[in-house]
SEMI-357360 format. One record per residue: x, y, z of N, C-alpha, C, O in turn. Coordinates in pm, whole numbers, plus 32768, in hexadecimal, padded with zeros to 4 digits. Layout:
BEGIN
XYZXYZXYZXYZ
...
This chain:
BEGIN
89D5CC60936E8943CC6493698909CBF193BB8948CB8993CD
8892CC0693ED884CCBA0943A8817CB3693D987C8CB549380
8841CABA93EC8814CA4F9392877DCA3A939C873ECA0D933C
8743CA5A940F86B1CA4F941C866BCAAF93BD8604CA8F9383
86A4CB2693AF866BCB8793518677CB5692C2861DCB699271
86E8CB1692A386FCCAE1921B8697CA7291FE865BCA6F9192
8684CA17925D8622C9AC924A8595C9E5923F8543C9B291F3
8579CA4E928A84F7CA8E928584E0CACE91FC8471CAC791C6
8547CB0B91C5853ECB469140851ACADC90D884C3CAF19084
855ECA6A90DE8541C9FD908084B1C9CC9091846DC9B2902E
8484C9C1910F83FBC99391278394C9F790F0832DC9CD90BB
83AFCA7890FB8353CADD90C5834ACAD0902D82DECADC8FF4
83BDCAB88FEC83BDCAA48F5B8367CA2B8F36831BCA2F8ED6
8373C9BF8F83832BC9448F638295C9528F7A8245C91C8F2D
826EC9998FE381DFC9A8900181A1CA1C8FB48129CA1C8F99
81F5CA808F9181C2CAF78F4D816FCB508FA78121CBA28F77
8180CB3E902B812CCB8990878170CB97910E81A4CB359144
8171CC0F914581A5CC2391CC8148CBE492318176CBA39290
80C6CBF5921F8065CBBA927B8069CB2292778064CADF92DE
8073CAEB91FC807CCA5991EF80F7CA21923180F1C9B99272
8168CA65922381E4CA3A926381D6CA4092FA8200C9E49341
819ACAAB932C8185CABA93BB812FCA4993F2814CCA12945C
80C4CA2693AA806CC9BA93D780B3C93493DA80A1C8E69437
8106C91993758150C89B936F81B1C88D93E481C3C81F9419
81F0C8FB940A825AC8F7946E822BC91B94FA827AC91B9559
81AAC93A95088176C95D958B81A6C9E495BC81B4C9F99634
81BFCA40955E81EBCAC7957F817DCB2A955D8118CB07951F
8191CBA795878134CC10955F8163CC4C94DC81DBCC4C94C1
8107CC7F94888131CCC2940C8191CD36942881EACD5293D9
817ECD78949881D6CDE894BB8265CDB894D282C4CDFC94AA
8274CD44951282FACD0E952B833FCCE794A983B6CCFE9499
82F3CCAC944C832CCC8793CA8353CD04937C83BFCD0A9341
82FDCD68937A831BCDE693358396CE2A936F83E7CE629325
83A4CE2393F48417CE6194368499CE1B940E84FECE5C93F4
8495CD959408850CCD4A93E08531CD68934F85A7CD76932E
84CDCD7292F984E6CD91926D8522CE1D925E857FCE319210
84ECCE7C92A98520CF0592A385B0CF0B92D58603CF54929F
85CCCEBE933E8655CEB9937386B6CE8593098724CEBA92FA
868ECE1F92C186E4CDE5925A86F9CE4991E88768CE5891B7
8690CE8C91C0869CCEF0915586F9CF62917F8746CF94912E
86F1CF8B91FD8748CFF6922D87DBCFCA922D8834D018920C
87F3CF4C9251887BCF19925188B2CF1191C28928CF2C91AC
885DCEED9164888ACEDE90D8888ECF65909088DBCF789032
883ACFC290BC8831D042907887E4D0388FF587F9D08A8F9B
878BCFD48FEA8738CFC48F7286AACFA28F9B8691CF79900D
864DCFB18F3E85C3CF898F5585AFCEFE8F1A85C6CEE88EA3
8585CE9F8F6E8575CE148F4284ECCDFA8F0584DFCDA78EAB
8485CE408F3483FDCE2C8F0283BACEB38EE583D8CF188F24
8361CEB08E858307CF208E6D8283CEFC8EB08244CE988E8D
8258CF4D8F1181E2CF2F8F5F816FCF8C8F378180D0068F2F
80FDCF518F1E8081CF9D8F0C8019CF5F8F698035CEFA8FAB
7FA4CF988F6F7F3CCF638FC77F0CCEDA8F987ED7CE8B8FE6
7F1FCEBE8F177EEDCE3F8EDF7F5ACDDE8EB67F3ECD688E9F
7FD6CE0C8EAE803CCDB88E6F80C4CDCC8EB280E6CE398EDF
810FCD5F8EB6819BCD648EE381EDCD288E7381E0CCB18E55
8242CD788E34828DCD4A8DBF8323CD618DD6834CCDCE8DFD
8373CCFA8DBC8402CD048DD0843FCD5E8D658417CD5B8CF1
84A0CDAE8D8D84E3CE098D308552CDBF8CE48579CD538D0E
8585CDF88C7685F8CDBA8C318670CDAA8C8E86B7CD468C88
8686CE0D8CE486F5CE038D4586DACD908DA78735CD488DD0
865ACD838DCB8636CD158E25864CCC8D8DE58677CC2F8E28
862ECC828D628646CC058D1986DACBE18D1B86FFCB6E8D30
872FCC468D0487BFCC2E8D0687EBCBFF8D918839CBA18D9D
87BACC428DF887E2CC1F8E8087AECB958EA787F1CB4C8EF0
8737CB718E7986FCCAF08E998756CA7D8E6F876BCA1E8EBB
878DCA868DF787E6CA1D8DC4885DCA0A8E23887CC99A8E4B
889FCA778E458916CA6F8E9988F3CA4D8F2A8942CA0D8F70
887ECA778F568851CA588FDD8840C9C18FEE886EC9889052
87FFC9818F8D87ECC8F08F958872C8A78F918887C8468FDA
88CDC8D58F3B8951C8978F32899DC8A68FB789DFC8498FE4
8993C91C8FF289DBC936906F89A6C8DD90E089F5C8A5912C
8923C8D190EC88EAC87E9155890BC7EB91408924C7A191A0
890BC7BF90C28930C73590A389C1C71C90CA89E2C6B39102
8A19C77C90AB8AA6C76E90CE8AB9C76991658B0BC71C9197
8A6EC7BB91AF8A75C7B892418A48C73192788A84C6FD92D6
89DEC6F9923D89AFC67592698A1AC60B92538A33C5B892AA
8A58C60E91DE8AC0C5AD91BF8B37C5BC921F8B72C559924A
8B58C63A92408BC4C652929E8BA3C61E93288BF9C5E8936D
8B25C63093528AFDC5FF93D58B05C56893DC8B32C5309441
8AD9C52493728AE1C492936F8B72C46493748B93C40693BD
8BC9C4A693278C58C48393288C94C49693B38CE5C44693E0
8C6BC50293F78C9EC51B947E8C70C4B094DE8CBCC4859535
8BF3C48494D08BC1C41895258C0FC397950E8C30C350956D
8C2CC37B948F8C78C303946F8D03C30994AD8D35C2A694E2
8D41C37E94A78DC6C38D94E08DC3C38395788E1EC34D95B6
8D58C3B895B48D4DC3B496458D3FC32596778D82C2FC96D5
8CE7C2D996358CDCC24B96508CA4C22796D98CB6C1B69705
8C61C282971D8C2BC26497A18B95C24C97948B49C2A89775
8B6BC1D197AC8ADEC1AE97A58AA4C1AF98328AD1C1659889
8A40C20598488A03C20E98CC8970C23298BC8941C24E984E
8928C230992C889AC25099288846C1D79904886FC165991A
87CFC1F198CD8771C18698A88761C18298118745C1E997D2
8771C10C97D7875DC0F8974886D9C0AE973686CBC03A975E
8678C0F296FA85F2C0B996EA85E7C07C965E85E7C0C395F9
85DFBFF8965A85EBBFAC95DE856ABF6195BF8530BF239617
853EBF68954184CDBF1A95118500BEB394AD854FBED49454
84D3BE3694BB8504BDCB94648494BD68944A843ABD59949D
8498BD2493D88431BCC193B68436BC4D9418849DBC349457
83C7BC05942483BBBB9D948A8421BB2E9477845EBB0094D8
8435BB0293FC8491BA9393E28520BABB94058566BA70944A
854CBB2F93D685D3BB5E93F585E3BB76948A8649BB5394C5
857EBBB394C78588BBD79553858FBB6095AF85E3BB5C9608
8538BAFF959A8531BA8D95F6859FBA2595DE85D2B9EB963E
85C2BA0E95628617B99C954386A8B9BD952386FDB9659525
86C6BA3B9507874DBA5E94DB878BBACC952F87FFBAC19557
8740BB34954A877ABBAE9581879BBBA8961787F5BBEE9644
8753BB5796628762BB5A96F487F2BB4297248823BB919775
8838BADB96F588C3BACB9723891FBB3B96F28982BB5B9735
8901BB7696818952BBE69651893FBC5F96AB899EBCA896C6
88C4BC7496DB88ABBCE3973788F8BCCE97B9892FBD2C97F1
88FBBC5197EA8949BC33986489DBBC5B98528A16BC9C98A8
8A13BC3497E28A9FBC5497C58AB4BCEB97B78B18BD2197E6
8A55BD2D97788A5EBDBD97618A5EBE0997E68AABBE6797F9
8A08BDE098438A00BE2398C48A7BBE08991A8AA3BE5C996A
8AB6BD93990A8B33BD7699518BA4BDD199208BF8BDFD996F
8BA6BDEC989E8C0EBE4398658BF6BED798878C54BF26988A
8B78BEFA98A18B55BF8698BB8B04BF8E993D8A89BF999939
8B46BF8A99AE8B00BF849A2F8AAFC0019A528A5ABFFC9AAA
8AC8C0719A0E8A7DC0EB9A2889FBC0F299D789B2C15599DF
89E1C08A998A896FC08A992E8903C02B99618921BFC5999F
8886C04C99468815BFF2995F87C2BFE798E087C3C040988C
877ABF7798D3872ABF5B985B8696BF5698818670BF1898E3
8644BF99983085B2BF90983B8582BF5197B98582BF919751
8559BED197C0853FBE81974884A9BE72972F845EBE479787
847FBE9896B683F5BE82968883F8BE18961B843FBE2795B8
83AABDAD962D83A9BD3D95CE8321BD34958B82BABD3095CF
8321BD30950782A5BD2394BD82BDBD3A9429831EBD7B9403
8264BD0493D58275BD0F9344822DBD879309822ABD98928F
81F3BDDB935E81B3BE55932E821FBEBA93078292BEAE9330
81F9BF1D92B78252BF8992938251BFF0930381E8C0269324
82C4C00A933C82CAC06293B182ACC0F3938C82DCC1279327
825CC13293E28250C1C393DF82B4C1F89444829FC1F094BD
8322C22E94118392C25294688368C2B494D6839BC2AE9546
830EC30D94B482EEC37795128285C34A95788294C36595EF
821CC307954981B4C2DB95A581E8C26F960481C1C26C9679
823FC21795D28270C1AA962582F4C1C9966A832BC17696B2
8327C242965283A5C26C96908415C20796738457C1D696CE
8426C1EA95F3848FC18E95C48500C1DF958584E6C23A9537
857CC1BD95A785F0C202956D8617C1C694E68632C20F9486
861AC14194DF8645C0FC946685F0C07F945185B8C04894B0
85E8C05393D4859EBFD993B385F0BF859354862EBFB992F7
85F2BF03936A8636BEA3931285CCBE6392BB8575BE1B92EC
85D2BE7E923A8568BE5291E085A2BE269159860FBE4F9132
8555BDD191128579BDAB908A854BBE18902A84DCBE4B9035
85A2BE3A8FCB8581BE9D8F6685A0BF2A8F9385A6BF46900A
85B3BF838F3185CDC00F8F4D854BC0548F7484E0C02D8F45
8552C0B98FCA84D8C1018FEF84A1C14F8F7884EDC1848F27
841CC1558F6E83DFC1A08F0183F2C2368F1483F6C2818EB2
83FEC2628F918412C2EF8FB084A5C3128F9C84FBC2E68FE8
84C2C3618F35854DC3818F12858FC3DC8F78860AC3EC8F76
8541C4198FD2857DC470903785BBC42190A98609C45890F7
859AC3A190B485D3C34F911E8662C32690FD8689C3209088
86AEC30991648739C2DF9155873DC2479158870DC20A91B8
8776C20B90F18779C17990E58808C14690D88852C170907F
882DC0EB913088B0C0AB912A88A0C01C90F58858BFCC9130
88E4BFFC908788DFBF769050892DBF1690AB89A1BF2D90CA
88EBBEAB90D3892BBE469129895BBDCF90D789CDBDA490E7
8906BD9A907F892EBD26902F88CBBD118FBD8857BD3B8FC4
88FABCD08F5588A4BCA18EE888ABBC098EE88919BBD08EE8
8839BBC88EEA8839BB358EF387CEBAFB8E988771BB418E6E
87DCBA7D8E7A877CBA3B8E238703BA0C8E728709B9F98EEC
8695B9F88E2B8620B9B78E64862CB9208E4A8662B8F58DE5
85FAB8D38EA685FDB8428E958572B8098EA98522B83C8EF7
8557B79D8E6184DBB7518E7084FEB6D38EBB8559B68A8E93
84B8B6B78F2784DDB6428F778465B6078FBF83FCB6458FCC
847BB58A8FED8414B5409037845AB4DC909184D2B4C49084
8410B4A290EC8449B4419149845BB3BA91048416B39C90A2
84B7B367913784C6B2DF91008443B29191058425B24490AA
83F3B2A591708375B25C917D8314B284910D82D0B22E90D4
830EB30590EC82B4B331908282E1B2F88FFC828EB2C78FAE
8363B2FD8FE08397B2CA8F61837FB2348F56835DB2028EEB
8390B1ED8FC58379B15C8FC582E8B13B8FA582CBB0D88F62
828DB18F8FD581FEB1758FC081CFB1A18F368181B15A8EF5
81FDB2158F0981C5B2518E8F8224B2518E1981FBB2748DAA
82A1B22C8E2E82FEB21D8DBE8351B2988DA08332B3068DCD
83BBB2858D538416B2F08D2B83D6B3468CBF8377B31E8C7B
840CB3BF8CB083E3B4198C448451B41A8BDB84C7B4238BFC
842AB4118B5C848DB4168AF08483B4978A9F84DDB4B88A52
8414B4E08AB183FEB55B8A6483A6B5B78AB88350B5868B02
83B7B63C8AAD8361B6978AF882CCB6818AE2827CB6998B3D
82A5B6538A6B8217B63A8A5181DDB5D18AAF8165B5CF8AC8
8235B5778AE58206B5128B4381CCB54E8BC38180B50D8C0A
81F1B5CD8BDF81C1B60E8C598128B61A8C5B80ECB61E8CC6
80EBB61F8BE7805AB62D8BDF8014B5B48C1E7FA0B5BD8C47
805AB5448C278020B4C98C5D803DB4B88CF28017B4548D2F
8081B51A8D2D80ACB50E8DBA806FB5798E11803CB5DE8DE0
8075B5618E938048B5C48EF580BCB6228F158124B5F58F46
80ACB6A18EF98116B7058F0C80EEB7648F7D8085B7A48F78
8142B76C8FE18125B7B9905A8141B84C904181AEB8719015
80DEB8A1905D80E4B92B902E80E8B991909F80B7B97B910E
8126BA01907E8135BA7290D980DFBAE590A580DDBB00902D
8099BB2991018048BB9C90DF8078BC1491308090BC0891A8
8086BC8990EE80B1BD0291348067BD7A90FC8063BD919083
802DBDC891577FE6BE4391327F7FBE2990C47F70BE789067
7F3ABDB790CF7ED2BD95906F7F04BD568FEF7EB4BD308F9A
7F87BD498FDF7FBFBD0F8F657FE4BC7D8F7D8029BC5E8FDE
7FB7BC258F267FD6BB978F2E8047BB778ECE803CBB908E55
80B4BB3F8F02812ABB238EAF811DBA958E74815CBA378EA3
80CABA8B8E0E80ACBA088DD480DAB9F98D4380B3B99A8CFF
812EBA558D13816ABA488C8F8200BA2E8C9F824BBA878CC9
822BB9B58C7D82B7B98D8C9082FCB98A8C0782C8B9508BA8
8371B9C88BFF83B5B9DB8B7E8434B9878B74847BB9728BD7
844EB9568AFB84C4B9028AE184F5B91C8A5284ACB95189FF
8573B8F48A3985A5B8F789B08615B89189A08657B86B8A01
8629B8688924869BB812890186CBB83B887786A5B8A68846
871DB7E988378754B80B87B386E9B810874786FDB84D86DE
8679B7D087608610B7C986FB85B0B83F87038587B875869D
858EB865877C852EB8D2878B8514B8F5881B855AB8C78875
84AEB94788308488B97088B783F9B94188D283A9B92E8876
83DBB92F8953835AB8F6897A8325B94289F3836EB9598A54
82A8B96989ED8266B9A88A5F81EDB9538A83818DB94A8A37
81F4B9168AF78190B8B48B1F8137B8EF8B8D8168B91A8BF5
80B6B8F08B748057B9168BDC8032B8998C297FEBB8418BF7
8063B8928CA58056B8168CF27FD8B8198D497F9CB8828D5F
7FB3B7A28D7A7F3DB7918DCF7F68B7658E5A7FD2B72B8E6C
7F13B7828EBC7F36B7608F457EBAB74C8F9B7E53B78B8F83
7EC5B6F58FFF7E5CB6E990637E85B72B90E77E3DB722914A
7EFDB76F90E67F2EB7B2915E7F6EB83891387FC9B83D90E6
7F3CB8A291737F72B928915D7F82B96B91E67F2DB95B923D
7FEFB9B591F88004B9FD92758049BA82925A8093BA9191F9
802FBAE392B38077BB6292AB80F9BB5D92FA813FBBC29305
811ABAE993328193BAD5938381F0BA74933981D0B9FE9329
8263BAA6930B82BDBA5392BC82F8B9E0930D831AB97892D4
8304B9EF938F8339B98393E282D7B90E93E68300B89A93E5
8255B92C93E981F1B8C193E681F7B877936181EEB7FC935D
8207B8C192F38212B881926F828AB824926B8281B7B59236
82FBB84F92A18373B7FA92A5835BB77D92FA8384B71092D3
8319B78C936C82FFB71A93C382A2B6B5938182B2B63C9391
8240B6E7933781E9B68C92ED823BB637928C8223B5BF927E
829BB676924A82EEB62B91EA833FB5C092328347B54F9202
837CB5E292A383CBB58192F08374B50C931D83A3B49B9326
82F3B52A933B8297B4C19369825EB46E92F6820EB413930C
8288B48C927A825EB43B920881D7B46191CE8197B40E918C
81ABB4DD91E48126B50591B58125B538912680BBB54590EA
819BB55490EE819DB58690658226B5BC903E828AB5A29081
8228B6098FD082A3B63F8F9682A9B6D58FB08243B71A8FAC
8323B7078FCD8334B7988FE28396B7D18F7C83E8B78A8F41
838BB8548F6983DCB8A18F0B840FB9198F5A83C9B97C8F6A
848DB90D8F8C84BEB96E8FED854AB9A08FC98592B9608F7D
856FBA14900185F9BA428FF78653B9DD903F862CB9A290A3
86CBB9CA900A8724B963903C873BB96D90D3873CB9079118
874DB9E69106876DB9F4919386FCB9C091ED8716B991925B
867EB9C891BE860DB99D920F860DB906922985DCB8D99290
8643B8BA91CA863EB82791D686CAB7EA91DA86D8B77091D1
8731B83D91E787BAB80F91E087D6B7A3924A880FB73B922B
87AFB7BD92C687C7B75D9333877BB6DC931D87AFB670933B
8701B6E592EA86B1B66D92D186ECB619926086E7B59F9265
8725B65B91FC8767B611918F87E5B5CB91C28800B559919D
8831B610921888ABB5D3924E888AB55992A688D1B4F592A4
881FB56592F487FBB4F8935187B4B485930B87A5B4199345
8787B49C928F873FB433924886AAB43492618663B3DD922F
8679B49692B085E9B49D92C7859EB4C892498529B4A79237
85E4B51191F185ADB535916F8611B50E91038689B50A911B
85DDB4F1908C8630B4CB901B8611B5298FA6859DB5448F89
867AB55A8F658669B5B68EF58631B56E8E7C865BB4FE8E5C
85D1B5AD8E398591B5748DC385B4B5C78D4785E1B6398D52
859EB58E8CD485B3B5D18C53863EB6128C498648B6888C29
86A8B5C78C63872FB6028C63875DB6338BDA87BAB6838BD2
871EB6058B6F8747B62E8AE98702B6AE8ABA8716B6DB8A4A
86B1B6E98B128667B7618AEE868CB7D28B4F8697B7BE8BC8
86A0B8488B1786C9B8BB8B678650B9158B8285FFB92F8B29
8648B9448BFE85DDB9A18C248617BA2C8C3A868FBA398C54
85C5BA958C3085F8BB1E8C448637BB2D8CCE8604BAF88D31
86A5BB768CD386E7BB8F8D538698BBF68DA48640BC3A8D6E
86B7BC008E238675BC5E8E7C86DFBCA88ECC8744BC6C8EF3
86CABD288EE4872BBD798F2E86F9BD918FBC8682BDA88FD4
8756BD8B901A8738BDA890A58771BE3190C687E6BE4C90AC
871CBE8990FE8745BF13911B8728BF3891AC86C7BF0A91E8
8780BF8B91E2876ABFCA9263873CC05992468783C0A59205
86C5C07D92768684C0F9924D8675C15892C4864BC1309331
8699C1D592AC8687C2409310862BC2A992D58633C2C6925D
85D3C2E593268577C34892EE85BCC3C992C38592C4079262
8625C3F2930B866DC46D92E98701C45B93078728C3FC934B
8752C4B692D587E2C4B292F287FEC4CB93858865C4A093B9
87A3C51093C987B7C529945787B9C4A894A887F0C4A49516
877CC43D94718778C3BD94B887F9C36C94A7880CC30794EA
8850C398944E88CBC34C94318932C36C949D8986C3C4948D
892AC324950A897FC338957F89F3C2D5957B89F5C27C9526
8A54C2E195D78ABEC27C95E18A86C1F095F78ABEC18E95C6
8A17C1E5964089D9C163965889A6C12695D589B6C0AE95BD
8968C17995818935C148950189A8C11A94A789A0C0B19468
8A14C16994A38A87C14494508AC4C0C194818AE6C06A9430
8AD2C0B295048B0CC037953B8AB3BFC0951F8AE4BF5494FF
8A2EBFD2952B89D1BF65951389D1BF3F947F89C6BEC9945D
89DCBFA2942989E3BF8793998A5BBF2E93788A4FBECE932C
8ACEBF4E93B08B46BEFF93948B3ABE7193CA8B68BE12938B
8AFDBE6394418AE7BDDC94778A8EBD8B941B8AABBD1793FF
8A21BDC893EC89C5BD8193948A09BD56931389F8BCE492E7
8A55BDAF92D68A99BD8D92598AF6BD14926C8AFBBCBA9218
8B3EBD1692DB8B9CBCA792F68B53BC24930F8B75BBBD92D6
8AECBC2893668AA6BBAE938B8A56BB7393188A56BAFA9303
8A12BBC992CD89C1BB96925E8A1BBB5991F289FABAF091BA
8A8CBB9991D58AE9BB6391728B1CBAD9919D8B25BA7E914A
8B3DBACA921C8B6ABA49924E8AFDB9E092428B19B96D9221
8A82BA07925D8A13B9A8926289EEB97491D889D3B8FD91C8
89EDB9CB917489BEB9A190EF8A31B97490958A19B94B9024
8AABB97B90C58B20B95490748B19B8BE90568B71B8889013
């Protein structure tokens, strides 16, 4: 059977309309009806009951729908496995990444990746906005947290702790912190994304948990700017370990509140569909897992 017809059948079930499906896919209603009729002829069953006002799936169609979805899912998994076995990364990989990761961490890894895969090129988009994969023509995005859209494909890269830190100059001027409540008396450098201000910092110890709403005289939608402000001694930051790992190693930032644990954060490589999971994506995923593990170890 034509897999396009199978996908079209599923889309008709979801929209409940041949015309609606045609409009979504940029086809004519006649073309959608023809594909549906072709599938019914191949199966020898009626998938929908059609009236002038209603399109209703038949019991036979319900049975076929279940197996149709399973079959297409299995085909997708097989295609991904075949790509992994092939192992040839070529073409252009269009990657979206947050500003801090892109500017301060990822660039040398991309150099190494392209040396290992000479048939591949990288198109890099840097910014802390949430990528629209289709409008921006992005293949994959490296982001913190799982995607809210469950239809997207998400590869777990690493789980790491959040750290609270400041520069030696800031600590020398304003003093050490002994408890999360002390943060209320300090300038905390904040990140804003899609209208949301990340100004609630969470901690816990053996006694209890603490959620502190912090104050700041500096807010930016660019995480790299927030990190640079911290290095320059302008205030305290609350970041995923990988974002400040190099600064902690060099001594430009010092970890605060070591006796208190903050919620961990997950780093994911996200693809809009299984069709985007190419050999290049698989190879890049493995590079990221290796490099991030080495960095935060």
